[in-house]
C-alpha positions in Angstrom: 72.5 96.6 115.3 72.7 98.5 112.0 75.7 100.5 113.1 77.5 97.4 114.4 76.8 95.5 111.1 78.1 98.5 109.1 81.3 98.6 111.2 81.7 94.8 110.7 81.2 95.2 107.0 83.8 98.0 106.7 86.3 96.0 108.7 85.7 92.8 106.7 86.1 94.6 103.3 89.2 96.5 104.4 90.8 93.4 105.8 90.1 91.6 102.5 91.6 94.5 100.6 94.8 94.5 102.8 95.2 90.7 102.4 94.8 90.9 98.6 97.3 93.7 98.4 99.9 91.9 100.6 99.5 88.6 98.6 99.8 90.6 95.3 103.0 92.1 96.6 104.4 88.6 97.3 103.6 87.6 93.7 105.1 90.8 92.4 108.4 90.2 94.2 108.4 86.6 92.9 107.9 87.7 89.3 110.5 90.5 89.6 113.1 88.1 90.9 112.3 85.7 88.0 112.9 88.5 85.5 116.0 89.5 87.3 117.3 86.0 87.2 116.6 85.8 83.5 118.6 89.0 83.0 121.5 87.7 84.9 121.5 84.5 82.8 121.3 86.6 79.6 124.2 88.7 80.8 126.3 85.7 81.7 125.8 84.3 78.2 126.5 87.7 76.6 129.8 88.2 78.4 131.2 84.7 77.9 134.7 84.6 76.4 135.7 82.1 73.8 138.3 81.9 71.1 136.0 80.6 68.4 132.7 82.1 67.6 130.5 81.7 64.6 129.0 84.8 63.2 125.5 83.7 64.5 126.8 83.2 68.1 128.7 86.5 68.0 125.7 88.5 66.8 123.5 86.8 69.4 125.9 87.7 72.2 126.2 91.3 70.9 122.4 91.5 70.8 122.2 90.2 74.4 124.8 92.7 75.6 123.1 95.6 73.8 119.8 94.6 75.4 121.3 94.8 78.9 119.7 98.2 79.4 116.3 96.5 79.2 117.0 94.6 82.4 115.3 97.2 84.6 112.3 97.5 82.3 111.9 93.7 82.3 112.0 93.7 86.1 109.4 96.5 86.3 107.0 94.7 83.9 107.6 91.4 85.7 106.7 93.1 88.9 103.5 94.6 87.5 102.5 91.3 85.9 103.1 89.5 89.2 101.0 92.1 91.1 98.0 91.6 88.9 98.5 87.8 88.9 98.4 87.9 92.7 95.2 90.0 92.7 93.6 87.5 90.2 94.6 84.5 92.3 93.4 85.8 95.7 90.3 87.8 94.8 88.0 84.8 94.5 88.8 83.8 98.0 87.5 87.1 99.4 84.5 87.4 97.1 82.0 86.3 99.8 83.5 89.0 102.1 82.9 91.6 99.5 79.4 90.5 98.7 78.3 90.2 102.4 80.1 93.4 103.3 78.4 95.3 100.5 75.0 93.9 101.5 75.7 95.0 105.1 76.7 98.5 104.0 73.9 99.1 101.5 70.9 97.4 103.2 68.2 99.5 104.7 66.6 96.7 106.7 68.1 95.7 110.1 67.4 92.0 109.5 69.4 91.9 106.3 72.2 93.8 107.9 72.2 91.4 110.8 72.3 88.4 108.6 75.2 89.9 106.6 77.1 90.6 109.9 76.5 87.1 111.2 77.6 85.7 107.8 80.8 87.8 107.9 81.5 86.6 111.4 81.0 83.0 110.3 83.3 83.6 107.3 86.0 85.0 109.6 85.7 82.1 112.1 85.8 79.6 109.2 88.9 81.4 107.7 90.6 81.3 111.0 90.0 77.6 111.5 90.9 76.6 108.0 93.9 78.8 107.4 95.4 79.5 110.8 95.0 76.4 113.0 96.0 73.7 110.4 93.3 71.4 111.7 92.0 70.7 108.3 95.3 70.0 106.6 96.1 66.4 105.8 99.6 65.4 106.8 101.3 63.0 104.4 104.8 62.5 105.5 105.7 60.3 102.6 104.8 62.9 100.0 107.8 64.7 98.6 107.2 68.4 97.9 
């Protein structure tokens, strides 16, 4: 049973890491698109044409136009920020998987390894029921999202 519990622990930990990474990538793309949209807005303001400008408006537009080269840097930093935000948001959900998986890998006694394997199996069944089947979701058709 010890080999089976170690395999279950490794599979659970690797599955959690993959899920965290994929969720972090989604957050990263979201933050990158936000930064890109902000750069597009700044560019549209910078390249507006008008007959009358105050000195303050003209200098602001020139500054925005000069900072156009920072658009890529803003997108990269937005992407990095989003990735770490995604990790921070999803890691608590998989904390029990990491704890039980580590116990299953490190434990010397077969009983503790078996308990951790059963706990991991229970977590996976619970995760499947709650997040995949939508049996636990409340449906409120009057609520506007």
